[in-house]
Backbone as a printed PyTorch tensor [residue, N CA C, xyz], in Angstrom:
tensor([[[  1.6220,  49.0530,  26.8420],
         [  2.6390,  47.7990,  27.1040],
         [  3.0850,  47.1900,  25.6910]],

        [[  2.4250,  46.6830,  25.1450],
         [  3.6540,  46.3040,  23.3380],
         [  4.2900,  47.3570,  22.7470]],

        [[  3.8900,  48.5400,  23.1790],
         [  4.7870,  49.0720,  21.9740],
         [  5.6760,  49.5330,  23.0920]],

        [[  6.3090,  49.4690,  24.2010],
         [  7.6540,  49.7250,  25.1500],
         [  7.9460,  48.0110,  24.7570]],

        [[  7.4280,  47.2800,  24.8270],
         [  8.5480,  45.5490,  24.1750],
         [  8.3990,  45.8400,  22.8750]],

        [[  7.6490,  46.0620,  21.6820],
         [  8.0550,  45.4950,  20.6410],
         [  8.7100,  46.9320,  20.0950]],

        [[  9.1540,  48.0640,  21.1890],
         [ 10.3550,  49.3250,  20.9200],
         [ 11.8430,  48.5130,  21.7340]],

        [[ 11.6960,  47.3990,  22.5820],
         [ 12.8710,  46.7350,  22.6670],
         [ 13.2590,  46.2320,  22.1940]],

        [[ 12.4340,  45.4600,  21.3820],
         [ 12.7410,  44.5430,  20.6460],
         [ 13.3230,  44.8570,  19.4870]],

        [[ 13.1520,  45.7290,  18.6970],
         [ 13.8030,  46.5530,  17.9850],
         [ 15.0950,  47.0910,  17.7950]],

        [[ 14.8800,  47.5090,  19.5870],
         [ 16.1240,  48.4260,  19.4660],
         [ 16.6880,  47.1260,  19.8880]],

        [[ 16.7680,  46.1940,  20.5840],
         [ 17.5650,  44.7450,  20.2690],
         [ 18.3160,  45.3020,  18.9140]],

        [[ 17.6310,  44.4410,  18.6210],
         [ 18.0220,  44.1300,  16.7490],
         [ 18.4870,  45.0120,  15.8630]],

        [[ 18.6670,  46.3750,  16.1780],
         [ 19.6350,  47.2220,  15.8830],
         [ 20.8670,  47.2400,  16.8950]],

        [[ 20.5890,  47.5850,  18.0780],
         [ 22.3860,  47.1200,  18.6150],
         [ 23.3250,  45.6950,  18.4810]],

        [[ 22.3660,  44.2310,  18.0200],
         [ 22.9530,  43.7140,  17.8230],
         [ 23.2420,  43.3460,  16.2720]],

        [[ 22.7620,  44.2850,  15.0020],
         [ 22.9720,  44.2870,  14.1600],
         [ 24.4870,  45.2340,  13.6480]],

        [[ 24.4080,  46.2890,  15.2230],
         [ 25.3350,  46.8020,  15.1570],
         [ 26.8850,  46.0050,  15.1600]],

        [[ 27.1600,  45.7690,  16.4110],
         [ 27.8550,  44.5320,  17.2130],
         [ 28.1370,  43.4170,  15.9830]],

        [[ 27.2760,  43.1710,  15.2920],
         [ 27.6050,  41.9700,  14.4670],
         [ 27.8160,  42.1110,  12.8680]],

        [[ 27.8190,  43.3740,  12.2850],
         [ 28.1820,  43.6780,  11.3200],
         [ 28.9540,  45.0390,  10.8070]],

        [[ 28.5760,  45.4030,  12.0620],
         [ 29.3760,  47.3850,  11.9620],
         [ 29.9540,  47.4870,  12.7200]],

        [[ 30.8860,  46.9640,  13.2480],
         [ 31.4570,  47.6590,  14.3400],
         [ 32.6570,  46.3320,  14.5220]],

        [[ 34.1750,  46.2450,  13.7360],
         [ 34.9930,  45.5800,  13.5400],
         [ 35.7120,  45.7240,  15.4000]],

        [[ 36.3940,  44.2990,  15.0920],
         [ 37.0470,  44.3170,  17.0990],
         [ 38.1110,  44.6510,  16.7330]],

        [[ 38.6320,  45.2280,  17.7610],
         [ 40.1990,  45.1830,  17.6050],
         [ 41.8410,  43.8750,  18.8180]],

        [[ 42.1250,  43.7220,  18.3260],
         [ 42.9830,  42.8450,  18.5210],
         [ 43.7350,  43.3040,  19.5100]],

        [[ 43.6150,  42.7670,  21.0850],
         [ 44.6230,  42.5630,  21.7340],
         [ 45.7370,  42.2590,  21.8130]],

        [[ 46.5710,  42.8010,  22.3570],
         [ 47.9790,  41.7230,  22.4420],
         [ 48.2160,  40.9670,  23.2570]],

        [[ 46.6740,  39.5830,  23.8560],
         [ 47.3030,  38.3110,  24.2020],
         [ 46.4000,  38.2680,  22.7110]],

        [[ 45.3090,  38.4040,  22.1500],
         [ 44.7640,  38.0310,  21.1050],
         [ 46.3940,  38.1140,  19.7700]],

        [[ 46.7750,  38.8810,  19.7180],
         [ 47.7810,  39.0920,  18.6440],
         [ 49.1710,  37.2040,  18.5450]],

        [[ 49.7670,  37.8220,  20.2650],
         [ 50.4510,  36.6880,  20.3370],
         [ 49.9220,  35.3420,  20.5310]],

        [[ 48.8300,  34.9920,  19.7970],
         [ 47.8190,  34.2110,  19.9120],
         [ 47.8030,  33.7460,  18.5250]],

        [[ 47.7820,  34.6620,  17.7860],
         [ 47.3740,  34.5480,  16.3180],
         [ 49.0820,  35.0430,  15.2530]],

        [[ 50.0180,  35.0050,  16.0660],
         [ 51.7150,  34.4920,  16.5150],
         [ 51.7950,  33.1040,  16.5630]],

        [[ 51.4230,  32.4600,  17.0500],
         [ 52.1620,  31.7210,  17.5850],
         [ 50.8420,  30.3250,  16.8550]],

        [[ 49.8800,  30.3870,  16.2170],
         [ 49.3020,  29.9130,  15.1880],
         [ 50.2850,  29.7610,  13.9920]],

        [[ 50.3700,  30.8750,  13.7550],
         [ 51.5140,  30.5900,  12.5480],
         [ 52.5190,  30.2510,  11.8570]],

        [[ 52.8910,  29.7010,  12.9740],
         [ 54.0010,  29.6100,  12.7160],
         [ 53.7480,  27.8380,  12.9570]],

        [[ 55.2350,  26.7490,  12.0510],
         [ 55.2000,  25.9430,  11.3040],
         [ 54.6340,  24.4310,  12.5530]],

        [[ 53.9940,  24.2870,  12.1670],
         [ 54.3500,  22.9250,  13.5650],
         [ 54.8600,  21.4390,  13.4370]],

        [[ 56.1670,  20.8700,  13.9650],
         [ 56.5650,  20.0050,  13.3470],
         [ 55.9060,  19.0710,  13.5780]],

        [[ 55.5740,  18.0580,  12.1470],
         [ 55.1620,  16.5560,  12.2120],
         [ 56.0680,  15.7640,  12.2920]],

        [[ 55.6730,  14.1620,  12.7600],
         [ 55.9680,  13.4090,  12.4090],
         [ 55.4210,  12.6470,  12.1920]],

        [[ 55.6900,  11.3950,  11.0930],
         [ 55.0630,  10.0110,  10.8440],
         [ 55.1410,   9.3140,  11.6620]],

        [[ 54.1420,   8.6900,  12.3940],
         [ 54.3260,   7.7430,  13.5630],
         [ 53.4970,   6.4120,  13.0350]],

        [[ 52.9160,   6.4590,  11.4560],
         [ 52.3400,   4.8000,  11.2210],
         [ 52.9330,   4.2960,  10.0820]],

        [[ 54.8730,   4.3340,  10.6310],
         [ 54.9120,   3.0950,  10.8980],
         [ 55.3760,   2.4430,  12.5210]],

        [[ 54.4190,   2.9350,  13.1890],
         [ 54.6240,   2.7550,  14.7040],
         [ 53.0620,   2.0650,  14.6230]],

        [[ 52.1240,   2.4800,  14.3710],
         [ 50.6450,   1.8000,  14.7090],
         [ 50.9170,   0.5100,  14.5520]],

        [[ 50.4890,  -0.1070,  15.0380],
         [ 49.5490,  -1.7730,  14.8270],
         [ 48.6720,  -1.7310,  13.9140]],

        [[ 48.6920,  -2.8490,  13.1460],
         [ 48.7170,  -3.3140,  12.3460],
         [ 46.5940,  -3.3680,  12.4800]],

        [[ 45.5130,  -3.5570,  11.2510],
         [ 44.6100,  -3.0920,  11.4910],
         [ 44.7700,  -4.6060,  12.0460]],

        [[ 43.1710,  -4.6240,  12.9880],
         [ 42.4240,  -6.4430,  13.5440],
         [ 42.1520,  -7.5290,  12.4200]],

        [[ 42.7810,  -8.1510,  12.3500],
         [ 41.9650,  -9.2170,  10.6540],
         [ 42.6790,  -9.2440,   9.8950]],

        [[ 43.3920,  -7.9760,   9.8210],
         [ 44.7980,  -8.2610,   8.5700],
         [ 45.9960,  -9.1370,   8.8570]],

        [[ 46.6500,  -9.3650,   7.8750],
         [ 47.8650, -10.7680,   7.9680],
         [ 48.8970, -10.7680,   8.0730]],

        [[ 49.2460,  -8.9070,   7.9270],
         [ 50.6930,  -8.3340,   8.4770],
         [ 50.7360,  -9.2400,   8.9710]]])
């Protein structure tokens, strides 16, 4: 029984190493669309002028 458990532990370690380090993930169509969406510029509006003053200031 200890040999069976040890063999399963070694097999698990080998499979984990393969999937983490050797196998290259393939990009699906949804992943590619999400990556393309993230590479576009995001419009930014500075709203600091509209913020309330800090508590304790005399502005």
